[in-house]
N, C-alpha and C positions, 0 to 999 in steps of 0.2 A: 550508631545502631539503635539508639532510643528515639531518633527522629521519626515521627509517624509518616512523613513523606518519603522516607527511605524504606523503613521496615515496620510492619505491624507486629504487635506483641514483642517489640524489641527488648523491653525491660524484662519480660519473661525469659526470652532466650539468653539475655545477658546474665540473668540470675543463675540459670542452669550451667552455663559455661564457667561462671565464676565459682560455682560449687565444685565443678570438676577440678579446677585449678587449685582450690583450697585443699581438697582431699589429696591431690597429688603432692602438694607442698608438705602436708602433714606426714604423708608416708615416706617422703624423702628426707624428712628432718629439716626442711627449710622454713617451717612455720613456727612462729613463737608459741610456746605452750599456753593454753588457756589458764586462767587463774586457778590454782589448786591442782594443776596437772603437771607432772614431770615431763621432760623431753622424751623419755622412752614411752611414756603413756600417750603422748601426743602422736608419736610415730605409729604406735599400735592402733590408735584410733583411726588414723588415716588409712592404714592397711585394712582395718575392719570394714571401713566404708567402701573401699575399692573391691574387697572380696565379696561383699554383699551385692554390689553392682554386678560383678561377674557371675555370681551364682544365679541371680534372678534372670540375667540376660541369657545365660547358656544352659540353664537347666529348667527353671520354672516355666518360662514362656514356651520353649520348644516342646517340652514333653507333657505339658498340662494344657495351657491355653491354646497353643497352635493346633494340638491334636484335636481338641474340641471344635475349633474353627473348621478344620478339614472335614470332620464328620457332619457338621451342620450345612456346609456349603456344597459338599461333594467335590470340592476342588483340592487336589493334592498339594497345591502350592499356596493355599490360603494360610494366613497367619494373623494373629492379633497385633494391632498396631502398638508399638512400644511407647509407653507414656514417658514424659519428662526426660531425664538423662538417659534412660534406656533406649530411647529413640535415636539419640546421637551415636550411641555405641553400635546399634544396628545399622545406621546409615554408613558409618565408617567401615563396618564389616562388608556391607554390600558393595561399596566402592572398591575396597581392596580385592574383592572376589570378582569384580567386573560384572556385577549383577545390576548395578545402578550407575548412572552417569554422575560425574562430580556436580554438574549443574542441578540435577534433580535432588541430590543429597544436600546441596547448599541451601535449598529452600526450606529444609527442616531446621537449619541453624539460623537463617535469616528469612523470615516470611516477608517477601517483597511487597511494598504497598501497591495494590492494584491500580491506583490512580497514576502513580509515577511510572510504573511498569507499562501501563497501556499508552501513556503519553510518549514514552521513549519508543515503544514498538511501532506506534502509528507514525511517529516522526521518521523512522527508518524504513517503514513498511515491511518489517520483518518480525516474526515471533522469535524472541531471544533464544529460546531453548530448542526450537526445531529448525529455525532458519527459513521457514515458509513465508511467502508473501501473504500479507493480510488482505490486500485488494489488488486487482489487476490495474496497473497504472494506464493501460492502453484501452480499457473498457469504457463504455459510456458512463455518464454520471449516475444513472439509476442503478446499474450493476455495481459500481463502486460503493454506493450508499448501502445496498443490500449486504455486500460483503463486510463492510465496516460494522453495520448494525449487528450482523450475526456474530462477529468477533467480540463486540462489546457486550452482547447479551451473555456470552459464555464466560466472560471474565469476572463478573460480579455476582456473588451470592451462590447459594446452593441450587436455587431454581435454574439459574443460567447454566451451571455445570451439569445439572441433570438433563437439560435440553440438549447440551452438547454431546452427551452420551447417547449416540444415535440409535444403536441397535438394542433389541430386548436384552441381550446378554450384557451389554455395556451398562444399561440402566440398572439391571440387577446387581452388578458389581458396585455401581455407584451407591446404591442403597445399603449394601453390606458395608461399604467404607464408612458410611455415616454411623454405623454401629461399631466401628473400630476394627473392622476386618480388612486386611490388605491381601492383594493377590500378587505375590512375588513372582519374579521370573528367574529361571535358571540362567547360568552363564550362556548356554547354547541358545536359549530363546532370546536373550538380550542381544547377543551378537547377530543372530539371524535377522532379528527385527531391524537392527541398525543397518545391516547390509541391504536389506530389502528397501528400507526408507531412502537410502542413498541413490537408489535406481529410479525412484519415483519422480524426482524433480522438486523444485520449490515454488512453482507457479501457483498463484491463488486459484482456487476452484470457483467455478460459477455455481449458483444455487442449483441449477439443473444437474450439473455434473456430480455435485455432492449428493443430491437426492438419489440419483441413479446408483452411485457407488454404495450408499448406505442401504438401498433397497436390495442390491445384489448380496451385500454382506449379511443382511438379515436372512435372506433366502438360504444362503450357505450355512449359517449357524443353525437354522431350523432343520435343514436337511441332515446335518450331522447328528441331530437329536432324534431323527426319525420322523419329523413332521414335514410332510410333503405338501401341505395345503398352500402356503405362500408361493411355492414353486409352481404348482399347478395353476393357481390363480394368475400368476404373471404370464405363464404360457398361454392361458386362455385369452388374456387381454392383449396378447402379442407385444408384451413389454420387453421380451427377451429375443435376441437374434438367435439363429440356429447355432452359431459359434458359442454364444454365451450359455446356451442350454447345455451343450456338450461339455463346456468348461466347468460349469457348476456341478454337473453329474460326476465328472471325474474328480474334482476337488473335494466333493463330499465324502469320497471314499478314502481320502488321505487324512492323517492327523494334522492339526494346525502346524506343528513344526515341519512335518514332511511336506506340507503344502508350501510353506514359506521357502524352503530350500530347493523346491522342485526345479526351478529354472536357474539355479546358481551354477556357476562354473565348478569344475572339480576342485580347484584350489580354494574357492570360497567355502564349499561344502566341507572340505578337510579342516578348515579353520573352525567351523562350527563343531565338528567332531572333536577336535582338540579341546574346545571349551567344555564339551560334555565330559570328556575324560578328566579334565581338571576338577569337575564337580563330582566325579565318581558316580554319575547317574547311569546305572547299567541299562535301564530301559532306553534312554536316549542314545547311549553308545551303540547298542545293538541295532537300533533303527538307522542311525547315521552311517554305521559301518556297511549296512546293506545298501544304502543309497550310494555311498562312495564306490562300492564294488560295481554297482550297476552303471554308474557314470564312467568308470574306468573301462568296463567292457564295451560300452558304446563308443568311447573314444578310440579304443583299440580296433573295433570293427570298422570305424570310419577311416582310420589310417591304413589298415591292411590293404584294401583295394587300390589306394593311391600308390603304396609301395610296390604292389604287384605290377601295376601298369607301367612303372618306371623300369 
């Protein structure tokens, strides 16, 4: 773990994990008392450290720092990044509640070396955590070079990560993350995003396809904020087909979660609703229950004529 070719900041991560272990051993009475301290005092010290960790994680951050982050960003899911050992507690909680994948949480425990990670991913032509191709193996050499260059640019340093944040909203969130603010997902949002991603495919995007996708995403984000200028400019330049225009106008009237589940099957939408219920997020529950009722009504209407004809 301390090998820089495997993990960056490995000694730091190891020190934090070692501190966790020492506090737990003290609390359970498995740690030899420090000089001048009795066994009972050592156990009490261990529980004091664990209690402080829990108090800061479950009270101070959510009700003080996270509240201020929400006010400043206007995002109800914004929260302050937990430093040091508190970040591990938060990562474990997110995984347990299915708000974050194990692979994403693992990067908080072991920061992978970008050099080794990139070498492995290029060797297999797959991004480890998304499964997407990095380059199209059947494309010409110039296209492959462009795709690999775009991948490498995004993998090193903050500038590359900023460039990878394609839309204005993504760039704003990136800048907030540099200030220690994260934008967490609810269980419903995480599950809906995973289901949607599984339908997209894993083929590498061409530069033109990526540019068009990002452009439409930017237009959609701006429409939801009431800014029609990018949309009207794209229409004036005939950069959008009639179908894309109608789609963007329709999607702009939907919330991001509603938009994501719009084309889901009834079963998939019910799974997202169950995730919202597990979170006890009443706003999401009300929205998804309405969508489930609509999908059931459409399914019933579709089946009724068939049954009548038989």
